[in-house]
Biopython code that builds the backbone (N, CA, C, O; Angstrom):
import numpy as np
from Bio.PDB.StructureBuilder import StructureBuilder

atoms = [
    (1, "MET", "N", (101.539, 156.599, 107.865)),
    (1, "MET", "CA", (100.730, 156.985, 109.025)),
    (1, "MET", "C", (101.107, 156.173, 110.214)),
    (1, "MET", "O", (101.386, 154.977, 110.127)),
    (2, "SER", "N", (101.111, 156.882, 111.383)),
    (2, "SER", "CA", (101.582, 156.175, 112.591)),
    (2, "SER", "C", (100.396, 155.328, 113.185)),
    (2, "SER", "O", (99.233, 155.508, 112.826)),
    (3, "LEU", "N", (100.754, 154.434, 114.074)),
    (3, "LEU", "CA", (99.723, 153.551, 114.650)),
    (3, "LEU", "C", (98.737, 154.387, 115.419)),
    (3, "LEU", "O", (99.097, 155.387, 116.040)),
    (4, "PRO", "N", (97.427, 153.950, 115.371)),
    (4, "PRO", "CA", (96.423, 154.706, 116.071)),
    (4, "PRO", "C", (96.660, 154.817, 117.570)),
    (4, "PRO", "O", (96.306, 155.824, 118.185)),
    (5, "THR", "N", (97.242, 153.811, 118.145)),
    (5, "THR", "CA", (97.515, 153.789, 119.524)),
    (5, "THR", "C", (98.494, 154.887, 119.920)),
    (5, "THR", "O", (98.402, 155.483, 120.994)),
    (6, "ARG", "N", (99.453, 155.136, 118.991)),
    (6, "ARG", "CA", (100.467, 156.192, 119.171)),
    (6, "ARG", "C", (99.784, 157.614, 119.038)),
    (6, "ARG", "O", (100.105, 158.544, 119.777)),
    (7, "GLN", "N", (98.907, 157.714, 118.139)),
    (7, "GLN", "CA", (98.123, 158.902, 117.891)),
    (7, "GLN", "C", (97.318, 159.196, 119.182)),
    (7, "GLN", "O", (97.336, 160.336, 119.645)),
    (8, "ILE", "N", (96.687, 158.307, 119.715)),
    (8, "ILE", "CA", (95.856, 158.445, 120.947)),
    (8, "ILE", "C", (96.760, 158.946, 122.090)),
    (8, "ILE", "O", (96.378, 159.841, 122.844)),
    (9, "GLY", "N", (97.975, 158.351, 122.206)),
    (9, "GLY", "CA", (98.903, 158.796, 123.185)),
    (9, "GLY", "C", (99.335, 160.248, 123.084)),
    (9, "GLY", "O", (99.508, 160.962, 124.072)),
    (10, "GLY", "N", (99.492, 160.624, 121.876)),
    (10, "GLY", "CA", (99.852, 162.048, 121.626)),
    (10, "GLY", "C", (98.694, 163.000, 122.008)),
    (10, "GLY", "O", (98.904, 164.077, 122.565)),
    (11, "HIS", "N", (97.521, 162.571, 121.697)),
    (11, "HIS", "CA", (96.339, 163.418, 122.037)),
    (11, "HIS", "C", (96.117, 163.432, 123.578)),
    (11, "HIS", "O", (95.719, 164.459, 124.126)),
    (12, "LYS", "N", (96.372, 162.295, 124.276)),
    (12, "LYS", "CA", (96.286, 162.278, 125.695)),
    (12, "LYS", "C", (97.371, 163.201, 126.306)),
    (12, "LYS", "O", (97.112, 163.874, 127.304)),
    (13, "ALA", "N", (98.568, 163.234, 125.716)),
    (13, "ALA", "CA", (99.501, 164.045, 126.250)),
    (13, "ALA", "C", (99.156, 165.572, 126.084)),
    (13, "ALA", "O", (99.451, 166.388, 126.956)),
    (14, "ALA", "N", (98.543, 165.897, 124.966)),
    (14, "ALA", "CA", (98.069, 167.260, 124.718)),
    (14, "ALA", "C", (96.995, 167.650, 125.734)),
    (14, "ALA", "O", (97.040, 168.775, 126.231)),
    (15, "ILE", "N", (96.076, 166.826, 126.055)),
    (15, "ILE", "CA", (94.987, 167.014, 126.991)),
    (15, "ILE", "C", (95.593, 167.329, 128.368)),
    (15, "ILE", "O", (95.053, 168.183, 129.070)),
    (16, "ASN", "N", (96.645, 166.706, 128.767)),
    (16, "ASN", "CA", (97.254, 166.850, 130.097)),
    (16, "ASN", "C", (98.318, 167.972, 130.137)),
    (16, "ASN", "O", (98.887, 168.240, 131.195)),
    (17, "ASN", "N", (98.585, 168.625, 128.991)),
    (17, "ASN", "CA", (99.582, 169.619, 128.936)),
    (17, "ASN", "C", (98.976, 170.944, 129.320)),
    (17, "ASN", "O", (98.049, 171.391, 128.645)),
    (18, "PRO", "N", (99.451, 171.611, 130.385)),
    (18, "PRO", "CA", (98.872, 172.902, 130.748)),
    (18, "PRO", "C", (99.105, 174.013, 129.769)),
    (18, "PRO", "O", (98.401, 175.022, 129.830)),
    (19, "LYS", "N", (100.061, 173.888, 128.858)),
    (19, "LYS", "CA", (100.424, 174.892, 127.849)),
    (19, "LYS", "C", (99.542, 174.783, 126.575)),
    (19, "LYS", "O", (99.659, 175.624, 125.684)),
    (20, "VAL", "N", (98.678, 173.776, 126.483)),
    (20, "VAL", "CA", (97.784, 173.599, 125.319)),
    (20, "VAL", "C", (96.462, 174.257, 125.582)),
    (20, "VAL", "O", (95.932, 174.155, 126.689)),
    (21, "SER", "N", (95.909, 174.936, 124.590)),
    (21, "SER", "CA", (94.722, 175.659, 124.669)),
    (21, "SER", "C", (93.459, 174.748, 124.932)),
    (21, "SER", "O", (93.486, 173.559, 124.614)),
    (22, "GLU", "N", (92.452, 175.275, 125.465)),
    (22, "GLU", "CA", (91.220, 174.463, 125.669)),
    (22, "GLU", "C", (90.668, 174.014, 124.265)),
    (22, "GLU", "O", (90.159, 172.903, 124.119)),
    (23, "GLU", "N", (90.778, 174.843, 123.326)),
    (23, "GLU", "CA", (90.297, 174.478, 121.958)),
    (23, "GLU", "C", (91.041, 173.277, 121.406)),
    (23, "GLU", "O", (90.444, 172.394, 120.790)),
    (24, "ALA", "N", (92.342, 173.249, 121.629)),
    (24, "ALA", "CA", (93.177, 172.164, 121.130)),
    (24, "ALA", "C", (92.865, 170.896, 121.974)),
    (24, "ALA", "O", (92.835, 169.784, 121.447)),
    (25, "LYS", "N", (92.645, 171.083, 123.235)),
    (25, "LYS", "CA", (92.349, 169.914, 124.133)),
    (25, "LYS", "C", (91.044, 169.328, 123.708)),
    (25, "LYS", "O", (90.950, 168.101, 123.692)),
    (26, "GLU", "N", (89.959, 170.115, 123.339)),
    (26, "GLU", "CA", (88.761, 169.657, 122.881)),
    (26, "GLU", "C", (88.877, 168.800, 121.595)),
    (26, "GLU", "O", (88.278, 167.738, 121.428)),
    (27, "HIS", "N", (89.720, 169.385, 120.700)),
    (27, "HIS", "CA", (90.021, 168.676, 119.451)),
    (27, "HIS", "C", (90.600, 167.338, 119.643)),
    (27, "HIS", "O", (90.258, 166.390, 118.936)),
    (28, "SER", "N", (91.548, 167.232, 120.667)),
    (28, "SER", "CA", (92.157, 165.973, 121.013)),
    (28, "SER", "C", (91.197, 165.016, 121.605)),
    (28, "SER", "O", (91.275, 163.816, 121.342)),
    (29, "ARG", "N", (90.256, 165.518, 122.427)),
    (29, "ARG", "CA", (89.177, 164.622, 122.979)),
    (29, "ARG", "C", (88.374, 163.986, 121.873)),
    (29, "ARG", "O", (88.098, 162.786, 121.894)),
    (30, "LYS", "N", (87.987, 164.829, 120.872)),
    (30, "LYS", "CA", (87.195, 164.316, 119.785)),
    (30, "LYS", "C", (88.011, 163.328, 118.928)),
    (30, "LYS", "O", (87.452, 162.334, 118.463)),
    (31, "ALA", "N", (89.288, 163.568, 118.710)),
    (31, "ALA", "CA", (90.133, 162.735, 117.955)),
    (31, "ALA", "C", (90.250, 161.378, 118.682)),
    (31, "ALA", "O", (90.168, 160.325, 118.049)),
    (32, "ILE", "N", (90.433, 161.410, 119.947)),
    (32, "ILE", "CA", (90.562, 160.183, 120.699)),
    (32, "ILE", "C", (89.309, 159.355, 120.583)),
    (32, "ILE", "O", (89.419, 158.143, 120.398)),
    (33, "ASP", "N", (88.121, 159.926, 120.681)),
    (33, "ASP", "CA", (86.842, 159.269, 120.542)),
    (33, "ASP", "C", (86.781, 158.573, 119.162)),
    (33, "ASP", "O", (86.440, 157.394, 119.060)),
    (34, "GLU", "N", (87.121, 159.335, 118.114)),
    (34, "GLU", "CA", (87.132, 158.782, 116.729)),
    (34, "GLU", "C", (88.105, 157.639, 116.578)),
    (34, "GLU", "O", (87.798, 156.630, 115.944)),
    (35, "LEU", "N", (89.253, 157.794, 117.147)),
    (35, "LEU", "CA", (90.313, 156.740, 117.030)),
    (35, "LEU", "C", (89.962, 155.491, 117.813)),
    (35, "LEU", "O", (90.265, 154.377, 117.387)),
    (36, "GLU", "N", (89.324, 155.677, 118.958)),
    (36, "GLU", "CA", (88.942, 154.540, 119.841)),
    (36, "GLU", "C", (87.831, 153.701, 119.007)),
    (36, "GLU", "O", (87.779, 152.478, 119.133)),
    (37, "ALA", "N", (87.024, 154.338, 118.228)),
    (37, "ALA", "CA", (85.951, 153.620, 117.519)),
    (37, "ALA", "C", (86.474, 152.967, 116.201)),
    (37, "ALA", "O", (85.801, 152.133, 115.595)),
    (38, "ASP", "N", (87.641, 153.362, 115.808)),
    (38, "ASP", "CA", (88.225, 152.813, 114.520)),
    (38, "ASP", "C", (88.558, 151.408, 114.713)),
    (38, "ASP", "O", (89.213, 151.085, 115.703)),
    (39, "PRO", "N", (88.139, 150.467, 113.793)),
    (39, "PRO", "CA", (88.476, 149.069, 113.808)),
    (39, "PRO", "C", (89.988, 148.853, 113.798)),
    (39, "PRO", "O", (90.473, 147.888, 114.390)),
    (40, "GLU", "N", (90.710, 149.698, 113.163)),
    (40, "GLU", "CA", (92.211, 149.548, 113.086)),
    (40, "GLU", "C", (92.811, 149.604, 114.494)),
    (40, "GLU", "O", (93.707, 148.833, 114.839)),
    (41, "THR", "N", (92.299, 150.527, 115.283)),
    (41, "THR", "CA", (92.774, 150.638, 116.658)),
    (41, "THR", "C", (92.563, 149.330, 117.461)),
    (41, "THR", "O", (93.430, 148.867, 118.202)),
    (42, "GLN", "N", (91.330, 148.761, 117.257)),
    (42, "GLN", "CA", (90.984, 147.554, 117.945)),
    (42, "GLN", "C", (91.904, 146.388, 117.480)),
    (42, "GLN", "O", (92.302, 145.534, 118.272)),
    (43, "GLU", "N", (92.207, 146.393, 116.224)),
    (43, "GLU", "CA", (93.102, 145.346, 115.641)),
    (43, "GLU", "C", (94.519, 145.527, 116.241)),
    (43, "GLU", "O", (95.163, 144.544, 116.606)),
    (44, "THR", "N", (94.971, 146.711, 116.333)),
    (44, "THR", "CA", (96.303, 147.023, 116.877)),
    (44, "THR", "C", (96.351, 146.559, 118.309)),
    (44, "THR", "O", (97.324, 145.908, 118.691)),
    (45, "ARG", "N", (95.396, 146.842, 119.096)),
    (45, "ARG", "CA", (95.381, 146.504, 120.539)),
    (45, "ARG", "C", (95.299, 144.978, 120.646)),
    (45, "ARG", "O", (95.903, 144.401, 121.550)),
    (46, "ALA", "N", (94.561, 144.305, 119.737)),
    (46, "ALA", "CA", (94.438, 142.859, 119.874)),
    (46, "ALA", "C", (95.761, 142.266, 119.534)),
    (46, "ALA", "O", (96.077, 141.225, 120.110)),
    (47, "GLY", "N", (96.584, 142.811, 118.655)),
    (47, "GLY", "CA", (97.906, 142.334, 118.371)),
    (47, "GLY", "C", (98.788, 142.490, 119.521)),
    (47, "GLY", "O", (99.623, 141.614, 119.745)),
    (48, "TYR", "N", (98.686, 143.559, 120.306)),
    (48, "TYR", "CA", (99.536, 143.717, 121.515)),
    (48, "TYR", "C", (99.179, 142.667, 122.538)),
    (48, "TYR", "O", (100.072, 142.167, 123.221)),
    (49, "GLU", "N", (97.911, 142.307, 122.679)),
    (49, "GLU", "CA", (97.459, 141.309, 123.602)),
    (49, "GLU", "C", (98.107, 139.937, 123.219)),
    (49, "GLU", "O", (98.595, 139.209, 124.083)),
    (50, "GLU", "N", (98.092, 139.634, 121.969)),
    (50, "GLU", "CA", (98.615, 138.347, 121.514)),
    (50, "GLU", "C", (100.163, 138.199, 121.836)),
    (50, "GLU", "O", (100.669, 137.109, 122.101)),
    (51, "ASP", "N", (100.876, 139.402, 121.789)),
    (51, "ASP", "CA", (102.257, 139.381, 122.008)),
    (51, "ASP", "C", (102.716, 139.276, 123.489)),
    (51, "ASP", "O", (103.898, 139.090, 123.779)),
    (52, "LYS", "N", (101.796, 139.393, 124.347)),
    (52, "LYS", "CA", (102.077, 139.508, 125.810)),
    (52, "LYS", "C", (102.451, 138.131, 126.384)),
    (52, "LYS", "O", (101.776, 137.143, 126.097)),
    (53, "ASP", "N", (103.489, 138.061, 127.169)),
    (53, "ASP", "CA", (103.893, 136.866, 127.789)),
    (53, "ASP", "C", (103.199, 136.711, 129.179)),
    (53, "ASP", "O", (103.339, 137.536, 130.082)),
    (54, "GLU", "N", (102.477, 135.642, 129.267)),
    (54, "GLU", "CA", (101.638, 135.479, 130.519)),
    (54, "GLU", "C", (102.561, 135.459, 131.763)),
    (54, "GLU", "O", (102.167, 135.950, 132.821)),
    (55, "VAL", "N", (103.700, 134.935, 131.652)),
    (55, "VAL", "CA", (104.629, 134.819, 132.918)),
    (55, "VAL", "C", (104.910, 136.284, 133.365)),
    (55, "VAL", "O", (104.808, 136.619, 134.545)),
    (56, "ARG", "N", (105.276, 137.159, 132.349)),
    (56, "ARG", "CA", (105.578, 138.516, 132.694)),
    (56, "ARG", "C", (104.335, 139.298, 133.219)),
    (56, "ARG", "O", (104.435, 140.145, 134.107)),
    (57, "GLN", "N", (103.177, 138.970, 132.630)),
    (57, "GLN", "CA", (101.911, 139.604, 133.128)),
    (57, "GLN", "C", (101.740, 139.235, 134.606)),
    (57, "GLN", "O", (101.498, 140.078, 135.469)),
    (58, "ASN", "N", (101.883, 137.907, 134.848)),
    (58, "ASN", "CA", (101.668, 137.445, 136.244)),
    (58, "ASN", "C", (102.634, 138.104, 137.144)),
    (58, "ASN", "O", (102.283, 138.456, 138.270)),
    (59, "ALA", "N", (103.835, 138.288, 136.703)),
    (59, "ALA", "CA", (104.887, 138.993, 137.574)),
    (59, "ALA", "C", (104.445, 140.384, 137.885)),
    (59, "ALA", "O", (104.664, 140.862, 138.998)),
    (60, "GLY", "N", (103.809, 141.080, 136.915)),
    (60, "GLY", "CA", (103.295, 142.463, 137.108)),
    (60, "GLY", "C", (102.177, 142.433, 138.157)),
    (60, "GLY", "O", (102.133, 143.261, 139.067)),
    (61, "TYR", "N", (101.265, 141.441, 138.000)),
    (61, "TYR", "CA", (100.136, 141.348, 138.953)),
    (61, "TYR", "C", (100.660, 141.068, 140.369)),
    (61, "TYR", "O", (100.190, 141.654, 141.344)),
    (62, "LYS", "N", (101.623, 140.179, 140.459)),
    (62, "LYS", "CA", (102.219, 139.896, 141.806)),
    (62, "LYS", "C", (102.891, 141.155, 142.377)),
    (62, "LYS", "O", (102.805, 141.408, 143.579)),
    (63, "ALA", "N", (103.530, 141.911, 141.557)),
    (63, "ALA", "CA", (104.150, 143.202, 142.015)),
    (63, "ALA", "C", (103.040, 144.149, 142.481)),
    (63, "ALA", "O", (103.229, 144.899, 143.438)),
    (64, "THR", "N", (101.897, 144.118, 141.817)),
    (64, "THR", "CA", (100.823, 144.986, 142.199)),
    (64, "THR", "C", (100.384, 144.676, 143.658)),
    (64, "THR", "O", (100.086, 145.574, 144.446)),
    (65, "LEU", "N", (100.363, 143.418, 143.959)),
    (65, "LEU", "CA", (99.897, 143.005, 145.255)),
    (65, "LEU", "C", (100.820, 143.586, 146.389)),
    (65, "LEU", "O", (100.331, 143.864, 147.484)),
    (66, "LYS", "N", (102.093, 143.760, 146.136)),
    (66, "LYS", "CA", (103.074, 144.150, 147.051)),
    (66, "LYS", "C", (103.327, 145.645, 147.168)),
    (66, "LYS", "O", (103.932, 146.139, 148.120)),
    (67, "ASN", "N", (102.822, 146.350, 146.129)),
    (67, "ASN", "CA", (103.081, 147.816, 145.989)),
    (67, "ASN", "C", (102.156, 148.553, 146.948)),
    (67, "ASN", "O", (100.935, 148.462, 146.819)),
    (68, "PRO", "N", (102.744, 149.313, 147.947)),
    (68, "PRO", "CA", (101.924, 150.142, 148.827)),
    (68, "PRO", "C", (101.226, 151.337, 148.138)),
    (68, "PRO", "O", (100.293, 151.901, 148.709)),
    (69, "ASN", "N", (101.650, 151.725, 146.944)),
    (69, "ASN", "CA", (101.040, 152.855, 146.322)),
    (69, "ASN", "C", (99.803, 152.425, 145.386)),
    (69, "ASN", "O", (99.253, 153.246, 144.651)),
    (70, "VAL", "N", (99.420, 151.126, 145.463)),
    (70, "VAL", "CA", (98.393, 150.640, 144.620)),
    (70, "VAL", "C", (97.065, 150.537, 145.457)),
    (70, "VAL", "O", (97.084, 150.114, 146.613)),
    (71, "SER", "N", (95.999, 150.909, 144.874)),
    (71, "SER", "CA", (94.693, 150.883, 145.542)),
    (71, "SER", "C", (94.293, 149.421, 145.893)),
    (71, "SER", "O", (94.761, 148.456, 145.289)),
    (72, "GLU", "N", (93.427, 149.325, 146.877)),
    (72, "GLU", "CA", (92.908, 147.957, 147.236)),
    (72, "GLU", "C", (92.110, 147.408, 146.137)),
    (72, "GLU", "O", (92.112, 146.196, 145.922)),
    (73, "GLU", "N", (91.398, 148.263, 145.400)),
    (73, "GLU", "CA", (90.627, 147.761, 144.285)),
    (73, "GLU", "C", (91.516, 147.117, 143.195)),
    (73, "GLU", "O", (91.168, 146.088, 142.615)),
    (74, "ALA", "N", (92.652, 147.746, 142.943)),
    (74, "ALA", "CA", (93.574, 147.191, 141.963)),
    (74, "ALA", "C", (94.178, 145.893, 142.478)),
    (74, "ALA", "O", (94.342, 144.915, 141.749)),
    (75, "LYS", "N", (94.489, 145.924, 143.713)),
    (75, "LYS", "CA", (95.135, 144.666, 144.345)),
    (75, "LYS", "C", (94.088, 143.489, 144.205)),
    (75, "LYS", "O", (94.443, 142.375, 143.821)),
    (76, "GLU", "N", (92.854, 143.773, 144.517)),
    (76, "GLU", "CA", (91.773, 142.698, 144.401)),
    (76, "GLU", "C", (91.643, 142.204, 142.956)),
    (76, "GLU", "O", (91.419, 141.020, 142.706)),
    (77, "HIS", "N", (91.786, 143.117, 142.039)),
    (77, "HIS", "CA", (91.702, 142.760, 140.638)),
    (77, "HIS", "C", (92.850, 141.851, 140.285)),
    (77, "HIS", "O", (92.657, 140.802, 139.670)),
    (78, "ALA", "N", (94.027, 142.242, 140.667)),
    (78, "ALA", "CA", (95.284, 141.383, 140.417)),
    (78, "ALA", "C", (95.124, 140.075, 141.071)),
    (78, "ALA", "O", (95.479, 139.059, 140.473)),
    (79, "LYS", "N", (94.612, 140.019, 142.264)),
    (79, "LYS", "CA", (94.509, 138.736, 142.984)),
    (79, "LYS", "C", (93.551, 137.838, 142.196)),
    (79, "LYS", "O", (93.805, 136.651, 141.995)),
    (80, "LYS", "N", (92.459, 138.435, 141.763)),
    (80, "LYS", "CA", (91.438, 137.630, 141.030)),
    (80, "LYS", "C", (92.055, 137.077, 139.724)),
    (80, "LYS", "O", (91.795, 135.923, 139.381)),
    (81, "ILE", "N", (92.791, 137.796, 139.053)),
    (81, "ILE", "CA", (93.412, 137.313, 137.772)),
    (81, "ILE", "C", (94.358, 136.251, 138.067)),
    (81, "ILE", "O", (94.363, 135.241, 137.364)),
    (82, "LEU", "N", (95.202, 136.393, 139.097)),
    (82, "LEU", "CA", (96.185, 135.430, 139.422)),
    (82, "LEU", "C", (95.508, 134.093, 139.898)),
    (82, "LEU", "O", (95.984, 133.007, 139.569)),
    (83, "GLU", "N", (94.403, 134.200, 140.667)),
    (83, "GLU", "CA", (93.634, 133.054, 141.086)),
    (83, "GLU", "C", (93.053, 132.304, 139.847)),
    (83, "GLU", "O", (93.132, 131.080, 139.742)),
    (84, "GLU", "N", (92.457, 133.120, 138.900)),
    (84, "GLU", "CA", (91.982, 132.495, 137.657)),
    (84, "GLU", "C", (92.991, 131.751, 136.884)),
    (84, "GLU", "O", (92.690, 130.713, 136.293)),
    (85, "ARG", "N", (94.174, 132.247, 136.869)),
    (85, "ARG", "CA", (95.293, 131.612, 136.109)),
    (85, "ARG", "C", (96.003, 130.567, 136.907)),
    (85, "ARG", "O", (96.910, 129.907, 136.400)),
    (86, "ASP", "N", (95.598, 130.392, 138.196)),
    (86, "ASP", "CA", (96.246, 129.451, 139.111)),
    (86, "ASP", "C", (97.725, 129.733, 139.209)),
    (86, "ASP", "O", (98.559, 128.829, 139.147)),
    (87, "ALA", "N", (98.029, 130.994, 139.363)),
    (87, "ALA", "CA", (99.420, 131.481, 139.319)),
    (87, "ALA", "C", (100.001, 131.858, 140.654)),
    (87, "ALA", "O", (101.040, 132.516, 140.707)),
    (88, "PHE", "N", (99.354, 131.454, 141.757)),
    (88, "PHE", "CA", (99.916, 131.723, 143.070)),
    (88, "PHE", "C", (100.837, 130.604, 143.487)),
    (88, "PHE", "O", (101.411, 130.650, 144.574)),
]
sb = StructureBuilder()
sb.init_structure("model")
sb.init_model(0)
sb.init_chain("A")
sb.init_seg("    ")
for serial, (resi, resn, name, xyz) in enumerate(atoms, 1):
    if name == "N":
        sb.init_residue(resn, " ", resi, " ")
    sb.init_atom(name, np.array(xyz, "f"), 0.0, 1.0, " ", f" {name:<3s}", serial, name[0])
structure = sb.get_structure()
């Protein structure tokens, strides 16, 4: 069986595909809800968080601050995280 996070990704793709029927999209929405509630999904995501390198995360937040296509809300969030990490 594939990782629940990969399954969620597939269902999200189906929801956003204009060639998929509304019935199938509704099925995907329900499947996402069920997968999100599954403890295995939470464990998988927790493992992803443990593997992240804080230096690379900080670089991403700094890039967010300079990106003109990013909302002010997202920039404020990135700034807050960087301040909390004393990464300026």
